[in-house]
N, C-alpha and C positions, 0 to 999 in steps of 0.2 A: 504493500500500500504506500502510495506516494505521500510526501509531506503535505501537499495541498489537501488531499482527502482526509488526512488526520486532522488538519486544522478545521476543515468543514464539519467533521463529526464532533469535534470539541465545541464548535459554535452552536450546532444543533442541540447538544447536551446542555449548554449554558442557557439557550433560549427556552428549553423545556423545564428548567429548574425553577420550582416555585420559590425556593429560598432566595435564589438570585434576583428574581423579579421583586420579591418583597423587600429585600435590602436596597435594591436600586430605587424602588418607590419611596422608601424611607429617606434615603439621602437626597432624593429629588425634592421631597417636601421640605427637608431641613435646609437645603441650600438654594433651591430655585423657585419653589412654589410660594408666591407672596401671600396666598390665602390660607396656607396650612396653619393649624393651631400651634404647632411647635415652632414655627418660624420666628415669631416675635421674641421668644425666650432665647433662641439661638443668637439672634441679632444682638440682643442686649448683652449676652455673655461675651460674644466676640468683640463688641465695642469696648466693654470694660477691660478685656484682655489687651486690646490694642493700646488703650490709654495707659494701662498699668505698665506695659513694656516700654512705651515711649517715656514715661516718667522715670523709670529706672535707668534708661539709657542717658537721659538728660542729667540725672543726678551723678552718674558715673563720670561725667566730664570733669567735674571739680571736686567730687567727694568720693572717698573709698567706699565700696560696697562689699558686703560680706558674701560668703559662699551661697547663702540662701537666695540672693539676688541672681547669681549666675545660674543656679538651679532653676529658678523661675523663668529666666530667659531661655534656657534650654527647653523647658516644657512648652513655652510659647512658640519657640522655633519649630518644634515637632508638630504642634497643632497647625501652624501656618502652612507647613509643608504638606501635611495630610489634607488640609482643606484644598490646597492648590491641586494636588494629584486627584482628589475626588471630583473637583469641578472639571478637570480635564477628562476624567472618565465619563462623567455625565454628559459632556458636551455633545457627543454623538455616539450612536450605538455601533461599535466596531463589529460585533458579531453579526448584526443585521446586514451590514454592508458586505461582509464576506459571503453570507448566505445568498443575498441577492445576486452577487456576481456568479456564484456557483449555479443557482437556479436559472439564470439567464443563459449561461453557457450550455446547460443541459437542454434548455428549450430550443436553442438555435443549433444544437448539435456541434458545438465548438469545444475546443479543449479549454478546460478551466485553468486560468492563470492566476495563481495565488498572489504573485507580486503586483499584478494590476489592482487587485482588491486592497492589498496592504498599502499601495501607493495612494489610493483614495482615502484610506483611513488616516494615514500620516498627513495628507494634505488638509483634511478637515481639522485634525488636531492642531496642526500648525496655524490654521485660521483662528482657532481660539487663543493659542499662545501669543499671537501677535495683536490681539484685541487690547484696547487701553486698560481695562480692568485686570486682565490677566497679567499684563506687564507690571502693573502696580503691585499685584500680589507677589510676583517674582522679585521685584526690587525691594519689597518690604522685608524679605528674608536676608538680604545682603548685610544690613547693619549688624547682624549677629556675629559676623566673622571678625572677631576681636583683633587679630594680628594686624589687619589693615584698618587703622583708625580713620583713614581718609574716607573709607566707604561709609562712615557714620553720616555723611551728608545725605545718604539715601533714607535716613530716618524720616524725612518728610513724607516718604511714600507710605509709611505705616499710617500716618494720619489720613492719607488719601484712601486707605482701605475702609475708612468710616463711610465712604460713599456706598459701600455694599450693605451696611447694616443700619444706617440712618435713612429711613424712607423719605423724610422731608428733604434731606440733602440730595438723595437720589432723584426725587421729583424735580428739584430745582435744576440739577444738571440736565435732566431730560428735557425740560422746558428750553434751556439755553441751546441744547444740541439741535432742536428743531428750528431754531432761528440762526443757525450757524452761517448761512449765506449772508444774511443781513449784517450779523456781527462781524463777519470776515470783511465785508465792504467797509464798515466803520473802521476796523483795524487797519486796513490798507491805507485809508485816508489819513488815519492818525499817524501811521508810520511815515507817510509822505510829508505830512505837515511838520513832524518833528525833524526830519532830515533837512527839509528846506529851511526851517527856522534856525536850526543849529548851524547850518552852513552860513546863512546870512548874518546871524549875530556874531559868528566867529570872524567873519571878514571885517565887520564894522568895529568890533570891540577888542580884538586880539592886540592891536597896537595902540589902543586908546589909553591916554594917561589916567592912571588910577583905576583902570578897568579890572574886573574880577575874572574875566574869561581868558585863560591862558592857553587852554588846549581845546581840541575839538570835542573831547568828552565833556568838558565844562559846558560847551554849547548844547550838547544833547541833554545834560542834566537840567540846565536852565529851561530848555524848551519843554521838557516833560513837566517840570514843576509849574511853569506858567500855563501850559495847556490844560492842566488839571485844575486850574484856578486856585491852587493851594497857596502859592506865593510865599515861600519861606523868608525871602528878603536877604538871604546870604549872598546872592549874586544879583546885582542891579545894573542895568545898562547906563553908560556914561555919555554916550553920543546921542544926538538927535535921531539919527537913523535907527539906532538900537531901540530907543524908546518907541518909535513908530512901529517897528516890528513887534514889540511887546504888546502894544495896543491891539494890533491886528490878531496876534496869537491868542490874546485873552478872549476876544469876541469869537474866534474860531473854537476855542475850548468850550465856551458856553454852548455853542451850537452842537458840538460833538457830544457833550454830556447830555443835553436835552434829547438828541436823537437816540442815543444809546438807551436812555431811560425809557423813552416811548416804545422802543423795540421790546425791552424786557417786560414792561407793563402789559403791552398788547399780547405778548406770548403767554403771560400768566392768565390773562382774561380768557384766552382761547383754550388753555389747558386745564384751568381749575375745575370746570364741570367734569372732565374725565378723571381728574385726581380725586374729586369728591366722590364720584361714582365708584371708583376702585376701593376707596375706604369703606363705603357702604357694603360692597360685595364681601369684603373681608369680615366686616361686623356681622353680616347675615350668616356667614359660614361658621362663625364662632357661636352664634346664638342657637343654631339648630333649626328646628321646625318653625315655619312662618307662613304668612299669607302674602301673595302678590296681588296688589290692588291696581288694576289698570283703569285709569280715568279718575280725575279728581274734580268732577263737576258737582252738580247739586246732590245727586245720589251718592257719588263717591265720597263727598265730604261728610255726609250723614253716617255712612258705613264706617269711614275711618274714625269718626268721633266715637262710635260705639265700640270699635275694636280697641281704641286707645283707652277708653274708660274701663274696659274689661281686661286691660293689661295684656292683650294679645300682641304677639310680634308680627309686624307686617311692614311692607315697603310699598310706597306709592310710585307709580310710573305714569307720567303724562308728558305729552309733547309740547304743552304750553308752558313756557318758562315762568309766566306769572302764577299759574296754578302750582307749579313746583315750588316757587318761592313762598306761596301761601302755606303749603304743606310743611315746609321747613320752619316757617314762623310758628306754626302750631306745635312744633316739636316732633314731627313725624320724619321718618327716614324717607327721602324722596329722590327719584332719579328722573332727569329729563331725557325723554326719548320715546320712540315708538314701541308700544307694548307688543306689537306683532313682529318685532325684530328678533331673529333667532339668537344672535349673539347676546343681546341684552337679557333675554329670558334665561339663557344658560348661565350667564354671570350672576343673575339674581337667584340661582339655585333651584331652577324648576326640575332638574333631573334628580336631585337628592334631597335638598332641605325643604322645598316648598310642599305644604300640605294641600293648598288649594289656590286657585286662580280666580279672581273676581273680575269679570269683563264688564265695566260699568261706564263706558264712554257713552256720549249722547249720539253716537253714530253707529247705526246697526251694521253697516259694512265693516267698520273697524272692529266691532265686537265679534263678527263672524271670522274675520281674518285672525284676530288674536286667539280665538278659540281653536281654530284650525292649527295654528302654529304651536300652541301650548299642548294640544293633544298629540301632535306629531312628536314633540320632544319628550313628553312624559305620559305614557298610557295610564299610569296609576293615579295621577293627580286629580283631585276634584275640581271641576270647572263650573262656575256659576256665571251665567251670562245674562245681560240685560237686553230685553227686546222692546223697542219702542213701537213696533208695528206687529200686528198679528201674523202676517205672512213671514216674518223673520224667525218665528219660533221653530218652525220645521227646519230651516236652514241651520240654525244653531245646534239643534239636536243632531243633524246629519254631520255637522262639523266636529262634534265630539263633546258638546256641553252635557253635563250631568243634570243640571237644573237650569231653567230659564225663569227670569223675573220680568214681569210686565208692570212696572210701577204705576203708570197712568191708568191702566185697566183695573188694577187692584184698588187704587184709590177711588175710581169711579164706582166700582161695585160696592165698596164700603159705604160711600156717600149715598148711593141709591138705596142700599139696604136699611140704613139708619136715618134716612131723611126725616127731619122733624124732631130728632133727639139731640138736644144741645150737648149732652155729655159726650156723645159719640163724635160730634164735630170738634169739640174741644180736644179730645184725645187725638183725632186725626191731625188737626192743626199743630198740636204740640209735638207729635212725632216727626212731622215733616220739617218743621222749622227749628226744633230744638230750643225754642224760647221758653217752654214750660217743662216742668219736671214730670213729663208724661212718659210712661214706659210700656213696653209690651213684654209681658212676663207669663210664665207657665206655672201650673200647680198640678203635681201628680197626685192621683188618688191612690194612696198606698193601702195595704191591708190594715183593716181596723180604723180607717179614717172616718171622721164624723160625717163626711160627705158621701160615703159609699151608700148606694141605694136611694139617695135623695134625688128629687127632680130639680130642674133648673129654676122652677118657680119658687122653690123653698130657699134658694140661696140669697135672695134679696139683693141682687147686684145693683139695681138702680138706686136703692137707698144708700148703698155703700159707695156710690159714684164710680161704679165700675161698668165696663162694657165687655160682654162676652164676644170674642171674635169667633171662637169655634171650639170643638172638642176633638182631640186626636185619640183615635181608638184603634186597637189592633184587631178588632172583630167587626164584621159587617153589621150595621145598625140601621139600614135603610127603612126598616119597618117601624122605627121608634120616633117618628116625628122629625125625621131629618129632611131638610129642604134641599141642600146642595152638598154633594160629597166629592172630594178631590183625592185621588190616590197619591200616597207618598211612597217612599222607598220600601218600608215594611209595615205601613199602617195606612189609615185613611183619615183625612181631615173632614169633619162634619161642620160645615160652615153655618153659623147662626141657627142651631137646631131649635125646635119648638120648646115651649115651657114645660111640657110633660116629658121631655127627654130625661131619662134617669141615668145617673152616673154609676159606673162600675169600677171595680178594682183595675188598676193599670191605665185607666183613662187619664188624659192630660187636658186640663182646662187652659185655654189660651185667652188671657185677659189683657185689656189695656185700660189705663187710667192713670191717675196721679200716683207717683211713687209711694207716697205715704198711705194712700187708700189700699194699694196692693199689699203693702207690708202689713197693715192692720188686719186685712182679711186673712192673710196667711197665718198671722199670730192667733186669730180667733179660731181658725180651723185646727190648729195644733193643740189647743187646750183640751183637757179631758172632759167629755160631756158629763153633766150632773154636778160639776164642781165650779160653777160660775163660768162655764166655758161657752162654746159657740152656741148661739140660739138661732132657731129657724125664723126666717122673715119671709113671708109670702108676698110681700110687695116687690114686684119686679118692674 
């Protein structure tokens, strides 16, 4: 068997190893995955290690350090080397490259060339080794070589390693890198201005009586100080021509600084929504199960307020920046974007952390598209979609919605059913606007409850300023004064049953009214009959 086939067999064995994949996944989360739970702890530990090693190296310049310090430096050196090698290992999958070369040669009927595959592996590894952060990691190891004290100048690169572990610094560098073309233009103009100014001031001031510029380097130093508008005053022009050049250079410096500041500010304005969204994604992954609420209109705001009051974890997604700003003002996690965008939903955790998706925009087309995308990404997530038109309900069900909500139809039915009853309208208005302490609550009829076997007429709900929305039952009750029945997942909702409807064990009353009225009714039901407890009231 040739060497190439031995390497291929080894690569297949590695690929099929569960332990190998588990360890590689662990180190990927540790070093590369910004949303992994272990990543923040690793970043903090490495940042402390970098700062401690730098402090020891600085102290060693003028003060003697003991053996413990050298031991600490050796430990830090080993950790830095292991980190560098591990990142090099994770950068690309060498075994996968070898296998792909082998399978391609088998498919084409060609001879497998091991060196061709290894050449690609080395080329990709070299691509990582020549990247800026990899070079910083390598140079950060050099100061530990004590015999060459001159190499301690590379101590600065250990501080640059903080770019890996401080996310804010990393975000800042990323923002600047995206504006590198504009910043490069400013830098070229700055270098050109410094060289021209240094040359001119050297020509005018080198032979001037009492002048401070004796060398061309003095001219460069003066130009930089003047262009930055710092103006130390240690070098001042003596000639009229030199002062004129100084005035022109000061005005140029003001323009350069203003232009550079505007570039950086605009870069942050463009990048901050993305940075904020990435922070929210990381927070959602840490918190675990949550709800994705798409659409922060009138309905979405009411639902979000209820979720927030119930201390449920949720994230708001809306394409309107004003609505996103309103959600953030109210203390909600919010992301600006299209709820039907695949990448956004994946980052929001729809595949793993999301329990349900609420499609509550005021556009039926958008709700159908969000439902379709969410169902494609996660077959198991619960999807509740809003339908503004009757014909949209069927489309939402076909798109994958588990439940559909028709807010305007529901409100119309309630208003028609309870027309002429002020308590009902007060409850409806309070629930829709949130201006009153009106709530929709449930009361389960448990075994031995005082309500078991009683009719609705005996509850006296009107006197208690409560309105019965309906009764949820797990058995069919159509013959017991039920007007409208709506099937649920494992039960049926009997909407506004007649007064002679009798309650059974496991039934659930759906009531709405003032929060205190609901609470008082629940307390009266829980008291023991015959001891000053709940009393029957036939006034309905």
